[in-house]
C-alpha positions as CSV (number, residue, x, y, z in Angstrom):
1,M,-212.6,180.2,16.6
2,K,-209.6,182.3,15.6
3,K,-207.7,181.0,18.6
4,I,-208.4,177.4,17.6
5,H,-207.4,178.2,14.1
6,S,-204.1,179.6,15.3
7,L,-203.4,176.6,17.5
8,L,-204.1,174.3,14.5
9,L,-201.6,176.2,12.4
10,I,-199.0,176.0,15.2
11,L,-199.6,172.3,15.5
12,A,-199.3,171.8,11.7
13,T,-196.0,173.7,11.6
14,S,-194.7,171.7,14.5
15,L,-195.7,168.5,12.6
16,L,-194.0,169.7,9.5
17,V,-190.7,170.2,11.4
18,G,-191.1,167.0,13.2
19,C,-191.7,164.9,10.1
20,G,-188.6,166.1,8.3
21,T,-185.3,164.3,8.2
22,T,-182.1,165.8,9.6
23,S,-179.0,165.6,7.5
24,T,-175.5,167.1,7.7
25,V,-174.0,169.2,4.9
26,P,-170.6,167.8,3.7
27,L,-167.5,169.8,4.6
28,T,-169.3,172.4,6.7
29,G,-171.1,170.1,9.2
30,R,-174.2,172.3,9.1
31,K,-177.5,170.6,10.1
32,Q,-180.5,170.9,7.9
33,N,-184.1,169.7,8.2
34,L,-185.6,168.5,4.9
35,L,-189.2,167.8,4.2
36,V,-188.6,166.2,0.8
37,T,-186.7,163.2,-0.3
38,D,-183.9,163.0,-2.8
39,A,-186.2,161.0,-5.1
40,Q,-188.8,163.7,-5.0
41,V,-186.3,166.5,-5.7
42,L,-184.7,164.5,-8.6
43,A,-188.0,163.7,-10.2
44,L,-188.9,167.4,-10.4
45,S,-185.5,168.7,-11.3
46,N,-184.9,166.1,-14.0
47,Q,-188.1,167.1,-15.7
48,Q,-187.2,170.8,-15.6
49,Y,-183.7,169.9,-16.9
50,K,-185.1,168.0,-19.9
51,E,-187.4,170.8,-20.7
52,Y,-184.6,173.3,-20.6
53,M,-182.2,171.2,-22.7
54,S,-184.9,170.6,-25.3
55,K,-184.9,174.3,-26.0
56,A,-181.2,175.1,-25.5
57,T,-178.7,175.1,-28.4
58,P,-175.5,173.2,-27.8
59,S,-172.2,175.0,-28.4
60,T,-170.5,174.3,-31.7
61,N,-167.1,175.0,-30.2
62,Q,-165.8,171.4,-29.8
63,Q,-162.7,172.5,-27.9
64,N,-164.6,174.4,-25.3
65,T,-167.2,171.7,-25.0
66,E,-164.6,169.1,-24.3
67,M,-163.0,171.4,-21.8
68,V,-166.3,171.8,-19.9
69,K,-166.7,168.0,-19.8
70,R,-163.1,167.5,-18.7
71,V,-163.3,170.0,-15.8
72,G,-166.7,168.7,-14.8
73,N,-165.7,165.1,-14.8
74,R,-162.6,165.9,-12.6
75,L,-164.8,167.7,-10.1
76,A,-167.4,164.9,-10.1
77,T,-164.7,162.3,-9.5
78,A,-163.3,164.3,-6.6
79,V,-166.7,164.8,-5.0
80,Q,-167.5,161.1,-5.3
81,N,-164.2,160.1,-3.8
82,Y,-164.8,162.5,-0.9
83,L,-168.3,161.0,-0.3
84,I,-166.9,157.5,-0.3
85,K,-164.0,158.3,2.1
86,N,-166.4,160.0,4.5
87,G,-169.0,157.3,4.8
88,R,-171.5,158.9,2.4
89,A,-171.2,156.5,-0.6
90,E,-174.9,155.9,-0.5
91,E,-175.4,159.5,-1.8
92,I,-173.5,158.8,-5.0
93,K,-176.5,157.0,-6.5
94,S,-178.3,160.3,-6.6
95,Y,-175.9,161.6,-9.2
96,A,-175.9,161.0,-13.0
97,W,-173.4,163.6,-14.1
98,E,-173.9,165.4,-17.4
99,F,-171.9,168.4,-18.6
100,N,-173.2,170.8,-21.3
101,L,-171.9,173.9,-23.0
102,V,-174.8,175.9,-24.6
103,Q,-174.9,178.9,-26.9
104,N,-175.8,181.8,-24.7
105,K,-173.9,185.1,-24.3
106,N,-175.1,185.5,-20.7
107,V,-172.6,184.9,-17.9
108,N,-173.9,181.9,-16.1
109,A,-173.6,178.2,-15.2
110,F,-175.8,176.0,-13.1
111,C,-176.0,172.5,-11.6
112,M,-179.4,170.8,-11.1
113,P,-179.8,168.3,-8.3
114,G,-178.5,165.0,-9.6
115,G,-175.5,166.5,-11.3
116,K,-176.9,168.1,-14.4
117,I,-174.5,170.9,-15.3
118,V,-175.0,173.6,-17.9
119,V,-172.4,176.3,-18.8
120,Y,-173.2,179.3,-20.9
121,E,-170.6,180.3,-23.5
122,G,-170.7,183.8,-22.1
123,L,-169.1,182.6,-18.9
124,L,-165.8,181.5,-20.5
125,P,-164.3,184.9,-21.3
126,Y,-164.4,185.6,-17.5
127,T,-163.0,182.2,-16.3
128,K,-160.1,182.3,-18.9
129,D,-158.6,179.0,-17.7
130,E,-159.7,175.6,-16.5
131,A,-158.8,176.3,-12.8
132,S,-161.1,179.4,-12.8
133,L,-163.9,177.4,-14.5
134,A,-163.4,174.7,-11.8
135,I,-164.0,177.4,-9.2
136,V,-167.4,178.3,-10.8
137,L,-168.4,174.7,-11.4
138,G,-167.3,173.6,-8.0
139,H,-169.6,176.3,-6.5
140,E,-172.6,175.1,-8.6
141,I,-171.9,171.5,-7.8
142,A,-171.8,172.4,-4.1
143,H,-175.4,173.6,-4.3
144,A,-176.4,170.1,-5.4
145,V,-174.2,168.2,-2.9
146,A,-175.4,170.4,-0.1
147,R,-179.1,169.8,-1.1
148,H,-179.8,173.5,-1.2
149,S,-182.7,172.9,-3.6
150,A,-184.3,170.5,-1.1
151,E,-183.9,173.1,1.6
152,Q,-185.6,175.7,-0.7
153,M,-188.5,173.3,-1.3
154,S,-188.8,172.6,2.5
155,K,-188.8,176.3,3.3
156,R,-191.5,177.0,0.8
157,M,-193.6,174.1,2.1
158,K,-193.4,175.5,5.6
159,A,-193.9,179.1,4.7
160,Q,-196.5,178.9,1.9
161,Y,-198.4,175.7,2.3
162,G,-198.8,175.4,6.0
163,A,-201.1,172.5,6.9
164,T,-201.5,171.6,3.2
165,A,-197.8,170.9,3.1
166,F,-198.2,168.4,5.9
167,S,-200.7,166.6,3.8
168,A,-198.2,166.7,0.9
169,I,-195.5,165.0,3.0
170,L,-198.0,162.3,3.8
171,G,-198.6,161.8,0.1
172,A,-202.1,163.5,0.0
173,T,-201.1,166.3,-2.4
174,T,-202.1,166.3,-6.1
175,N,-199.6,166.0,-8.9
176,S,-200.5,169.6,-10.0
177,S,-199.7,171.1,-6.6
178,W,-196.5,169.1,-6.3
179,Q,-195.5,170.2,-9.8
180,A,-196.3,173.8,-8.9
181,L,-193.8,173.6,-6.0
182,G,-191.2,172.2,-8.4
183,N,-191.8,174.9,-10.9
184,E,-191.3,177.5,-8.1
185,V,-188.0,176.1,-7.1
186,F,-186.6,174.9,-10.4
187,G,-188.7,176.9,-12.9
188,F,-187.2,178.6,-15.9
189,G,-188.3,182.2,-16.5
190,A,-187.6,184.5,-19.4
191,N,-184.3,185.7,-17.9
192,S,-183.5,183.1,-15.3
193,V,-182.7,179.5,-14.9
194,L,-182.8,178.5,-11.2
195,R,-184.6,180.4,-8.5
196,K,-182.4,182.3,-6.2
197,F,-180.6,180.6,-3.4
198,S,-180.2,182.5,-0.1
199,R,-176.9,184.3,0.5
200,N,-176.1,181.8,3.2
201,H,-176.4,179.1,0.6
202,E,-174.2,181.1,-1.8
203,S,-171.5,181.6,0.8
204,E,-171.6,177.9,1.8
205,A,-171.3,176.9,-1.9
206,D,-168.4,179.3,-2.3
207,Y,-166.6,177.6,0.5
208,M,-167.4,174.0,-0.6
209,G,-166.6,174.8,-4.2
210,L,-163.1,176.0,-3.3
211,I,-162.4,172.7,-1.6
212,F,-164.0,170.6,-4.4
213,A,-161.8,172.4,-7.0
214,A,-158.7,171.8,-4.8
215,M,-159.6,168.2,-4.4
216,A,-159.8,167.9,-8.2
217,G,-156.3,169.3,-8.5
218,Y,-157.1,172.8,-9.5
219,D,-155.4,175.7,-7.7
220,P,-158.1,177.3,-5.5
221,T,-156.1,180.6,-5.2
222,V,-157.2,181.5,-8.8
223,A,-160.6,182.3,-7.3
224,V,-159.3,185.6,-6.0
225,A,-158.2,186.8,-9.4
226,F,-161.4,185.5,-11.0
227,W,-163.6,187.6,-8.7
228,Q,-161.3,190.5,-9.0
229,R,-161.8,190.3,-12.8
230,M,-165.5,190.2,-12.2
231,A,-165.4,193.2,-9.9
232,A,-163.3,195.2,-12.4
233,S,-165.4,194.3,-15.4
234,G,-168.0,196.8,-14.2
235,G,-171.4,197.2,-15.8
236,S,-174.3,199.4,-14.5
237,K,-176.2,196.4,-13.3
238,P,-174.6,193.1,-12.3
239,A,-175.8,189.9,-14.0
240,E,-178.4,188.0,-12.1
241,F,-176.0,185.1,-11.6
242,F,-173.9,187.5,-9.5
243,S,-176.6,189.7,-8.0
244,D,-177.9,187.1,-5.5
245,H,-174.4,186.2,-4.4
246,P,-172.4,188.1,-1.8
247,S,-170.9,191.3,-3.2
248,D,-167.6,190.9,-5.1
249,E,-165.7,192.7,-2.2
250,H,-167.3,190.5,0.5
251,R,-166.8,187.4,-1.6
252,I,-163.1,188.0,-2.2
253,L,-162.5,188.6,1.5
254,A,-164.3,185.4,2.4
255,I,-162.4,183.4,-0.2
256,Q,-159.1,184.8,1.0
257,K,-160.1,183.7,4.5
258,D,-161.0,180.2,3.3
259,L,-158.0,179.6,1.1
260,P,-155.7,178.1,3.8
261,E,-158.4,175.5,4.5
262,A,-158.9,174.8,0.8
263,L,-155.2,174.5,0.1
264,K,-155.0,171.5,2.5
265,Y,-156.8,169.5,-0.1
266,Y,-154.8,170.8,-3.1
267,K,-152.5,168.4,-5.0
268,P,-151.6,169.9,-8.4
269,Q,-152.4,168.0,-11.5
270,Q,-151.5,168.8,-15.1
271,H,-154.3,170.4,-17.1
272,T,-154.8,172.6,-20.1
273,S,-153.5,176.1,-20.0
274,A,-155.4,179.3,-20.8
275,S,-154.0,179.4,-24.3
276,A,-156.3,176.5,-25.3
277,F,-159.4,178.5,-24.9
278,S,-161.3,180.0,-27.8
279,V,-163.3,182.9,-26.4
280,S,-163.7,186.7,-26.7
281,T,-164.2,189.1,-23.8
282,P,-167.7,190.7,-23.6
283,Q,-168.8,193.5,-21.3
284,R,-170.4,192.6,-18.0
285,N,-173.7,194.3,-18.4
286,Q,-176.1,191.5,-19.3
287,T,-179.0,190.4,-17.2
288,T,-178.8,186.6,-16.5
289,P,-179.9,183.9,-14.1
290,G,-178.6,182.3,-11.6
291,A,-163.1,172.3,5.9
292,A,-161.6,170.5,7.4
293,K,-158.4,169.3,8.9
294,K,-156.6,166.6,7.1
295,K,-157.7,164.0,9.5
296,Q,-161.1,165.5,10.1
297,T,-162.9,166.4,6.9
298,T,-165.9,168.2,8.4
299,K,-165.6,171.7,9.8
300,K,-168.3,173.7,11.5
301,R,-169.0,176.6,9.1
302,R,-169.1,180.0,10.5
């Protein structure tokens, strides 16, 4: 009986993999097998986003709020132009961009699937200028564009639900079990916003975010100084936003290696200088959440 049970589990796992759709991550060319559709992911993430925003307090700093929207819109336009030029225009319909600055001293920003971006006021003293903010937002937007949340959900379905997940793919799951899966991936805890991405996802988002910022006309080289500031800011325990990411040292080295590629996309545009910001510098000791050649815009990622 145990042998038969094991064979059934193997078969169910094989079916799970076989029923998925294969897609390619923009810019990196990485292949991914997804067991959930964009529509399913968006339905869950939009619900979580609405719940979060219903409890969040919008920033009263109009200058900084407008700056977040300005940087975000430039990045969104650059991403959409890239998708159109590379035969992925159909993906644009999955995005309804929104950019929010909320009152929270923690150092964090996140982008939900579908382009729902939230920036905490506590992040701004570290970014200091629009270009550095673009590096952070480019990274968060990259998580959405690369469908990292869909990969998270697919991984959990394979690992935790087994044969039950196969039924879920066929539509046999209940609303409660589907909601539970969404809560696990997008759920908001007391000290977190989005569940952790893998370090591979974080590194991929760093790479893509550099290029998205460059495409939007922001100097990607500021990423090095930004992460050097973060490394120098110290704190006995890094914020949760940074703890899942590669270490500051590793990240800086990787960014320096990726900069020549990102600079191929960089065409400077005029934007607001650092003097336009209205922020103060806190200490980094808070616990918080968390490519191509010119003619060939997809590069196999290491």
